[in-house]
Structure formats: structure tokens, C-alpha cells
N, C-alpha and C positions, 0 to 999 in steps of 0.2 A: 209471488213477491215482485217488487219493482226493481229499478236500477239505480245504482250510484254511478255517476259519470265523474271521473277524476281527470281534470284538465291539467296537464303537466305531470303525468304519471311516470314515475321512475321506480327503481328497485328499492329506494329508501322509504320515505314517507308514503309515497303512492302505493307501494307494495304492501306496507303495513296496514294502511287504511283499507285496501282491497281485501286483505285477509280478515280484518276486524268486521267489516260490514258483510263480507261473504259468509262468515260464521253465523251471522244473523239472518241469512237467507237471501241477501241481496245479490242480484246479478251485477257484474262490474264492467263498465266501459272504461277502457284505458286510452287516454288521448295524449299523443305526443307528436313532435315533428317527425320522429323516425319510426316508421311502421315496424321495422325489424325489431326494435327494442321492445315495443309494447306487445308485439306478437310473442316474443320470447318470454316476457313476464306473464302473459296470459297462459302460455303453455305450462309454466312453472306453477301458477296458481291452480290450473286445472288438475295438476297432479296432487294438489292438496284438497281437492273437492270444491273449489270455488269456480263458478261459471263466469269466466272473464273473456273479453274479446278486445283486441287492439284496433284503434282507429288513428289514422294520420291526420294531423292538423297543426298548422302554425298559427299561434294566437295573434300574430301580426296580420293574418289574412282572414278578415271577417267571413268571407264567403266560404272558405275552406273549413273554418271552425263551425259555422252553422251547418254545413253539409255533414260534417263528422258527427255532430250531436244528433242530427236528424237520422242518420244511419244507425247510431247507437240505439235510439228509441225504437226504430223499426225492427232492428235485429234482436234486441234484448227486452224491450218493454219500456214503458213510460219512465222518464227520469224523475225519481222522487227526491234524490239528493244530488246536488251539484257541488263538487269541490273544485275551487279555482286556486291552483298552487304551483304554477310554473316557476322555475328558478330564474331570476333576472340575470341578464348578461352583465359581466364585469364592466363593460363599457358604460353602463348606466350609473356607475359609482365614481364619478369624477368630482374633484373639488368644485365648489360652487363658483369660484372666481375663474375657473377654467371651463365652465359649462356655458355654451352658447344656446340661443333659442332653438337652433336646429337640432341640438343634442337632446332636447327634451321630447322630440317627436316620437322616437322609438319607445322610450319608457312609458309615455302616455298611451301609446297604442297597445303596449304590453299589459299595463296595469289598469287602464280605464276602458278603452275601446274593447279590449278582449273580454273582460268580465261582463260588460254591458251587452255585447253580442251574444255571449253564452246564455245569460239570463233571459234575454228576449226570445231566444230560441226554445228554451225548455219551460218557460213560465206557462204557456197555454196548457201543456200536459199536466203540470202541477195543479193548475186550477181545475182541470177536469177530474183529477184524483181527489181534490179537496184537501190536499196537504202537500208539504214539501219543505226542504231545508236547503239553504244556500250557505255553504261553508267557504269563507274567504280566509286564506292563510297569508300572513305578511310578516316581514321582519320588523325589528324595533323601530326603524326609521318611519314606519307608518304613523307613529304617534310621537316620536321624539326625533325630529329632523337632525341630520348630521352634516356639517359643512363639507365633509370629504366624500359624501355620497349624495350629491345633489339630485341626480336623476331619480333614484328610488325614493328619496325623501319627498320629492314633489309628486311623483306618480303614485306612490303608496298612499299619500295623504288624499289624493283624489279618489283612489279606490276605497279608502276607508269612509270617505264622505258618501260615496255612492252606496256602499253596503249599509251604512247606518240609515240612510234615507229609505232603502228597501226594508230594513227592519221595521221602521215606523209605518211605512205605507202598506205593507203586506200582512201585518200582524192580525188584522181582522179577517184575513182569508186563510188562516191556519198555515201560512207559509213563513218560516222562520229564517231570517237572514242573520248570520252571526260571524264574528271574526275571531280567529286565534292569532295572537301576536307571539312570535317566537324570537326573542332577543338572541342575537348571536347566531350560531349555527346549530343545525340538527346534529346531535352527537350520540352515536351508538354507545350504550352503557350508561349514559347520563340518567340520573334518577327522574328528571322531568322532561328531558329533550331527546330521549331515545325514541326512534320511530314508533316502536310498539306502544310506548307510553303515550306519545302524542296521538296515536290512533285511538287509544282508549279515551283520551280527552275529547277527541272529535266525536266519537260515538256518544259520549255523555252529553255533549252540546246538542247533538241531533235529538237525543232521547228526552232530555229534560226541558229543552226549549226555553231557557232562562234569559239571562242578560245578553246584551249585544256582544260584548267583548270579553274575552279571557286572555290571560297572559300565561305562557308556558312557565315562565319564571319572572320574578320582578325585574323591572328595568333598572339599570344602574343610573344613578343621577350624578 
């Protein structure tokens, strides 16, 4: 079996997705800024029968992100599924009238340069396999900008545009780019936004390879 690489892996959604794909036979590469955290999660998953390994990478550092994904493919096997789901910093969520041009640089690096770097690193392996899935996870501001969260509204919109272009450009190569929009917060025990429920949704998006975008729950208008 091949590998799922989870960029921004934590104990919540990242851990749930690792368990879900691990049950299907995938090896799991866990990427995070803090090696100790993903190593601990990998050990926990190993005790549950999932072959997982942690790799350190800051998505603001393209060279480090590329190197971590290269190491994951070398150590575990070709990346067939990439999930890009790091949690944005609170500093990215300032009101639009208090947001200067310089304030957008970090969110754009996080949500546009980061996923572009990751995709360019793993795409050759997917093409060699003849298949692949690119899972983009975003909050509601990706499709419904909020004036109090200017950074994520702008940067997530850029990530959404990039992901949708990939969806169109790669469809004839059997590589499926898809986006899950999660309005509000991931909530344990919630019928649609519990981490395990979201992991099932992401598995279904990988398996059925249908539409570009799904919503964990309807957006409030």
C-alpha cells in the first residue's frame, strides 16, 4: 500500500484521518512544526496497528516542507494522498480595516505557497502511480469572506482557487483534487464535525472522487 501525508497533523483531525486511512492499509506520514508531537502521535497510532512516522516541517519554509515530504516518500513509500490542513494562526484573523499589506504575507505563505510547495513535491510520485488524491481542508472563510478575519479570508480564497484549478487540470490524470470546507470549529461529539466523522467524510471524498467541494455542514448566511 502507499502513503497518506498529513500536513498539519495533530491529535484531533490529523489523528482521526490517520486512523481512518490506516485501517484501509495506508502508511501515514505525519507532518508538523514540532517533531516531538508527531512522534508521540505516531507511537500512539503504532499501538493501534497503524504504521505512522513523524516528520518536522514548517509550512512557511518551502525547503523544509519539500524535504520532509521527500523523506516521507523515501521512508514509507510514494505519497498517494496528500492532506493539507494546518491550523492558521490567530494573527491571520484581524479585521480588514486593521490589516496592512505586510499582514497578508504570512497567511499567503501558509495557505497558498505551502500547498503549492507540497503538491509540486508529491505530484511526480502520483503521476508514476497513475493515481492520487489532494485533500484541502479549509474553514468557512474560504468561500464566504468575513471582514473580521481578513487574512484567512484572502489566503483561503487563494488556496481554494489553486485547488479548484488542480481539480480541473489533473482530472484526466486520475489525480483528484478536492476541498472540504468546515464552517466554525472541529467539535468532538458533533454529528457532522467530530474528527472521526470528518475523517469518514475525507475517506469518502478520496474513494468516490466526485465533486470538487463538500461542506461539513451548511454555511450560515
